[in-house]
C-alpha positions in Angstrom: 93.8 -11.8 62.3 94.8 -14.1 59.5 95.8 -12.8 56.0 92.5 -14.3 54.7 90.4 -12.4 57.2 92.4 -9.1 56.5 91.8 -9.6 52.8 88.1 -10.2 53.3 87.9 -7.0 55.4 89.5 -4.9 52.7 87.2 -6.4 49.9 84.1 -5.7 52.0 85.3 -2.2 52.6 85.7 -1.6 48.9 82.2 -3.1 48.2 80.7 -0.7 50.8 82.4 2.3 49.3 81.2 1.3 45.8 77.6 0.9 47.1 77.8 4.4 48.6 78.4 5.8 45.1 82.2 6.1 45.1 84.0 5.3 41.8 86.5 2.5 41.9 89.3 4.8 40.8 88.6 7.2 43.7 89.1 4.4 46.3 92.7 4.9 47.4 94.7 3.5 50.3 94.2 6.7 52.2 90.4 6.5 51.7 90.3 3.0 53.0 92.4 3.9 56.0 90.2 6.9 56.8 87.1 4.8 56.6 88.6 2.3 59.1 88.5 -0.8 56.9 92.3 -1.5 56.9 95.8 0.0 57.1 98.4 0.8 54.5 100.8 -1.8 56.0 98.2 -4.6 55.9 97.4 -3.8 52.2 101.1 -3.8 51.3 101.5 -7.2 52.9 98.5 -8.4 50.8 100.2 -7.3 47.6 98.9 -3.7 47.3 95.6 -2.1 46.7 95.8 -2.2 42.9 96.3 -6.0 42.9 93.3 -6.4 45.2 91.2 -4.3 42.9 92.4 -6.2 39.8 91.6 -9.6 41.3 88.3 -8.9 43.0 86.8 -6.0 40.9 88.0 -6.6 37.3 84.8 -5.6 35.7 84.1 -2.4 37.5 84.4 0.5 35.0 86.1 3.7 35.8 84.4 5.9 33.2 81.5 8.4 33.4 78.9 5.8 32.6 79.7 4.1 35.9 79.4 7.3 37.8 76.1 8.1 36.2 74.8 4.6 37.0 75.9 4.8 40.6 74.3 8.3 41.0 71.1 7.0 39.5 71.1 4.0 41.9 71.7 6.3 44.8 68.9 8.6 43.7 66.5 5.6 43.3 67.4 4.3 46.8 66.7 7.7 48.2 63.4 7.8 46.4 62.4 4.4 47.8 63.5 5.5 51.3 61.3 8.6 51.0 58.3 6.6 49.8 58.7 4.1 52.6 59.0 6.9 55.1 55.9 8.6 53.8 54.0 5.2 53.9 55.0 4.7 57.5 53.8 8.2 58.4 50.5 7.6 56.6 50.1 4.3 58.4 50.7 6.0 61.8 48.2 8.8 60.9 45.6 6.2 59.8 46.0 4.2 63.0 45.6 7.3 65.1 42.4 8.3 63.2 40.9 4.9 63.6 41.7 4.9 67.3 39.7 8.1 67.6 36.6 6.8 65.9 33.4 7.2 67.8 30.7 4.6 68.1 27.3 5.3 66.6 23.8 5.0 67.8 22.0 2.0 66.2 18.9 0.0 66.3 19.7 -3.1 68.2 18.2 -6.6 67.9 14.6 -6.5 69.1 13.8 -10.2 69.0 13.4 -12.5 72.0 16.7 -14.3 72.2 16.6 -17.6 73.9 19.0 -18.2 76.8 20.7 -21.0 74.8 22.0 -20.7 71.3 21.0 -23.8 69.4 22.1 -22.9 65.8 25.0 -21.1 64.2 25.1 -19.5 60.8 28.6 -18.7 59.4 29.0 -16.0 56.7 32.4 -16.2 55.0 33.6 -12.9 53.6 37.0 -13.1 51.8 38.6 -11.7 48.7 36.2 -8.7 48.5 39.0 -6.5 47.0 37.2 -3.3 47.8 38.8 -0.3 46.0 40.0 -2.3 43.0 38.1 -0.1 40.5 38.2 -2.7 37.7 37.4 -1.2 34.3 35.4 -3.1 31.7 37.3 -1.3 28.9 40.5 -3.0 30.2 39.2 -6.5 31.0 36.5 -6.9 28.4 34.0 -8.1 31.1 32.6 -6.0 34.0 33.2 -2.7 35.8 33.8 -3.1 39.6 33.9 0.2 41.3 32.2 2.0 44.2 28.6 1.1 43.2 29.3 -2.5 42.2 31.3 -3.4 45.3 28.6 -1.8 47.5 25.7 -3.6 45.9 27.4 -7.0 45.9 28.1 -6.7 49.6 24.5 -5.5 50.2 23.3 -8.6 48.4 25.4 -10.8 50.7 23.9 -9.0 53.8 20.4 -9.3 52.4 20.7 -13.0 51.8 22.1 -13.6 55.3 19.3 -11.6 56.9 16.7 -13.7 54.9 18.3 -17.0 55.8 15.9 -19.2 57.9 14.3 -16.3 59.9 12.1 -18.9 61.7 15.1 -19.9 63.8 16.5 -16.5 64.4 15.9 -16.2 68.1 18.2 -19.2 68.7 20.8 -18.4 66.1 24.3 -17.0 66.5 25.9 -15.5 63.4 29.6 -15.8 62.8 31.1 -13.4 60.2 34.5 -14.5 59.1 36.5 -11.7 57.5 39.1 -13.9 55.9 41.4 -11.5 54.2 41.8 -9.5 51.0 39.1 -7.0 52.1 40.8 -4.4 50.0 42.7 -4.4 46.7 45.9 -3.2 48.4 49.1 -2.4 46.5 51.2 -5.5 46.0 53.4 -4.1 43.2 51.7 -5.5 40.1 51.1 -1.8 39.4 51.9 1.0 41.8 48.8 2.8 40.5 46.5 -0.2 40.9 43.1 0.5 42.3 42.0 3.5 44.3 44.5 5.3 46.6 45.1 3.2 49.7 43.5 5.7 52.1 40.3 5.6 50.0 40.4 1.7 49.8 40.6 1.5 53.6 37.9 4.2 54.0 35.6 2.4 51.6 36.0 -0.9 53.4 35.2 0.6 56.8 32.2 2.5 55.3 30.7 -0.5 53.5 31.4 -3.2 56.1 30.2 -1.0 59.0 26.9 -0.5 57.3 26.6 -4.2 56.6 27.4 -5.2 60.1 25.0 -2.6 61.5 22.3 -4.2 59.4 23.1 -7.7 60.6 23.2 -6.5 64.3 19.5 -5.6 64.0 18.5 -9.1 62.9 20.6 -11.6 65.0 20.7 -11.9 68.8 24.4 -12.6 68.8 27.2 -12.0 66.2 30.9 -13.0 66.4 33.1 -11.2 63.9 36.5 -12.8 63.3 39.3 -11.0 61.3 42.2 -12.7 59.6 44.6 -10.8 57.3 45.1 -11.8 53.7 48.0 -11.1 51.3 46.4 -8.0 49.7 45.8 -6.4 53.1 49.5 -6.3 54.0 51.4 -3.1 54.5 54.1 -3.4 51.9 56.5 -0.9 53.6 56.9 -3.6 56.3 56.0 -6.7 54.2 57.1 -6.1 50.6 56.7 -9.8 50.0 54.4 -12.4 51.6 54.1 -11.8 55.3 55.4 -14.7 57.3 55.9 -12.8 60.6 53.5 -10.5 62.4 51.0 -10.9 59.5 48.4 -9.2 61.6 50.3 -5.8 61.3 48.1 -4.9 58.3 45.4 -2.7 56.8 42.8 -5.4 57.6 43.6 -5.2 61.3 43.1 -1.4 61.2 39.8 -1.9 59.4 38.6 -4.6 61.9 39.6 -2.3 64.8 37.7 0.6 63.2 34.6 -1.6 62.8 34.9 -2.7 66.5 35.0 0.9 67.6 32.0 1.9 65.4 29.9 -1.0 66.6 30.9 -0.6 70.3 27.3 0.2 71.2 26.0 -3.0 69.6 26.0 -5.2 72.7 25.1 -8.3 70.6 28.3 -8.0 68.5 31.8 -9.1 69.6 35.0 -9.0 67.7 37.9 -11.5 67.6 41.1 -10.0 66.1 43.9 -12.5 66.8 47.5 -11.9 66.1 47.9 -15.5 64.8 47.5 -15.9 61.0 44.6 -18.2 61.7 41.5 -18.3 63.9 39.7 -21.1 65.7 35.9 -20.8 66.1 33.8 -23.1 68.3 30.9 -24.6 66.5 29.2 -26.0 69.6 31.2 -29.3 70.4 33.3 -29.0 67.1 36.0 -26.6 66.0 36.5 -24.6 62.8 39.9 -23.6 61.5 40.0 -20.4 59.4 42.9 -18.8 57.5 43.2 -16.8 54.4 45.0 -19.5 52.5 48.3 -17.9 51.5 50.1 -19.0 54.7 49.8 -21.7 57.4 47.4 -23.8 55.2 48.7 -23.3 51.6 45.9 -23.9 49.1 47.6 -22.7 46.0 47.1 -19.6 43.8 44.0 -17.9 42.4 42.6 -19.8 39.5 44.6 -23.0 40.2 43.1 -26.4 40.8 42.4 -27.6 44.3 44.7 -30.4 45.3 42.5 -32.1 47.9 45.0 -34.9 48.6 47.7 -32.3 49.4 45.3 -30.3 51.6 44.1 -33.3 53.4 47.7 -34.1 54.3 48.2 -30.5 55.6 45.0 -30.7 57.7 46.1 -34.1 59.1 49.4 -32.7 60.0 47.8 -29.8 61.9 45.2 -32.1 63.6 48.0 -34.5 64.7 49.3 -31.8 67.0 45.9 -31.6 68.9 44.0 -33.8 71.3 41.3 -35.8 69.5 38.6 -33.6 71.0 40.2 -30.5 69.7 40.8 -31.6 66.1 39.3 -29.3 63.4 36.1 -30.6 61.8 35.7 -27.6 59.4 38.5 -25.8 57.6 37.7 -22.6 55.8 40.0 -20.6 53.5 39.8 -17.9 50.8 42.6 -16.8 48.4 41.8 -19.2 45.5 38.8 -17.3 44.3 37.4 -20.8 43.6 34.2 -21.6 45.5 34.0 -25.3 46.5 33.6 -27.6 49.5 34.5 -31.2 49.9 34.0 -33.8 52.6 37.5 -35.3 53.1 38.4 -38.9 53.9 39.8 -37.7 57.3 36.3 -36.6 58.3 36.9 -32.9 58.0 35.1 -30.5 55.6 37.3 -28.2 53.5 35.6 -25.0 52.2 37.3 -22.7 49.8 35.5 -19.4 49.4 34.8 -17.5 46.2 35.6 -13.8 45.5 33.4 -10.8 45.3 35.5 -9.2 42.6 35.3 -10.3 39.0 38.5 -10.9 37.0 40.6 -7.8 37.2 43.4 -6.5 34.9 46.0 -8.7 36.6 43.9 -11.8 36.4 43.2 -11.2 32.7 47.0 -10.7 32.1 47.7 -14.3 33.3 44.8 -15.7 31.4 42.1 -15.9 34.1 39.3 -14.3 32.0 36.4 -15.2 34.3 35.6 -16.4 37.8 32.5 -17.4 39.6 31.8 -14.6 42.1 30.1 -15.3 45.4 30.5 -16.1 49.1 29.5 -19.0 51.3 27.0 -19.2 54.1 26.5 -22.4 56.1 24.7 -23.7 59.2 25.9 -25.6 62.2 24.1 -27.4 65.1 25.5 -29.6 67.8 27.4 -32.7 66.4 26.9 -31.4 62.8 29.3 -28.5 62.3 28.7 -28.3 58.5 25.1 -28.7 57.7 22.9 -26.8 55.2 25.2 -24.7 52.9 24.4 -21.9 50.5 26.6 -20.3 47.9 25.4 -16.7 47.4 26.2 -16.0 43.8 27.0 -12.5 42.6 26.6 -11.2 39.1 26.0 -8.2 36.9 22.3 -8.4 37.9 23.2 -7.4 41.4 25.5 -4.6 40.2 22.5 -3.0 38.5 20.0 -3.5 41.3 19.5 0.0 42.8 17.2 -1.3 45.5 20.4 -2.7 47.2 21.4 0.9 48.0 18.8 0.9 50.7 20.9 -1.7 52.6 24.3 -0.3 52.0 24.9 3.1 50.5 27.9 3.3 48.1 30.9 5.2 49.3 30.4 8.9 48.4 33.8 10.3 49.3 35.5 11.9 52.2 
């Protein structure tokens, strides 16, 4: 081993000992030898330990303040490790509880379904942020808690059921769960929203009620689940998930919904491990993703750069045979409802949000947003036909009749 390699080994050993909480003054030749980082002879050949300390650790203090700081850091690291361990245990318990869920008896679709589906209706549900518990006194706008989130979702279900019932027997419903179903806990504030267990429970409770209602009114339903950034488990993905994004609270929620609706023979679930999903709209294809990865649309409240997005779509389509290129691209994340027919022939739809501006949005100047979700119709050769934006407002928050469709979460 060269002198340079030996010197690097000694320096790395000292850095490790410092990180473990040892004071620089307590690091002696004997300590380094016993730790296996070097030998006395090697350090003497390098000029001695004191010279190495002086050259590589000149600003490391030897007084009590350094010891206190190191002790505080060690305590903080232990605290974080304990929190992470508790989070992992909670996730394991949650997964086991979901796996043991029982299906429920339901009233299935009673209409006369034709042998051939000739129409599709796609309901896009993204950025619901269930469990956010937004307080008007902190935002200056609207409350958004158990009652408001329930009634807004009920409004979406009601509008979907009421959409073109004359074609119902030949219509398949696609429900795209495109991420940010819950508020999550991304670190803006460790006490943000309801406790995570309650957020997950509220999402399962409300969405299962909504899907059970839809199952009674459509001959066939395809539920597709794609994770968003708020659904991630921060003990695994403290920052944006770029690998195994599916390992999330949303996947647990989707699996729970699948178990609950197991007796609904007209409902099927698609829960891919990819951060995107492909849905067949007859002879055309739809590409769906949350919008924070794969197809990057920007940040909530930002403008939609259609030129940039068209380039991203072209790049994706260039990898596919012409017959498999995506004709409709659907994303959430932006909280900005819009759709545009692009020059490349594809339609880009960016979904709105169910949640009004929360405390974090207000803190960065996003005082208001247009709340609502999209619903659109497809037939052969025309994957993006009639489209409806279901707008949500304070009026829906105060509509008690919506409680007959979905009952607000009442607790454990």
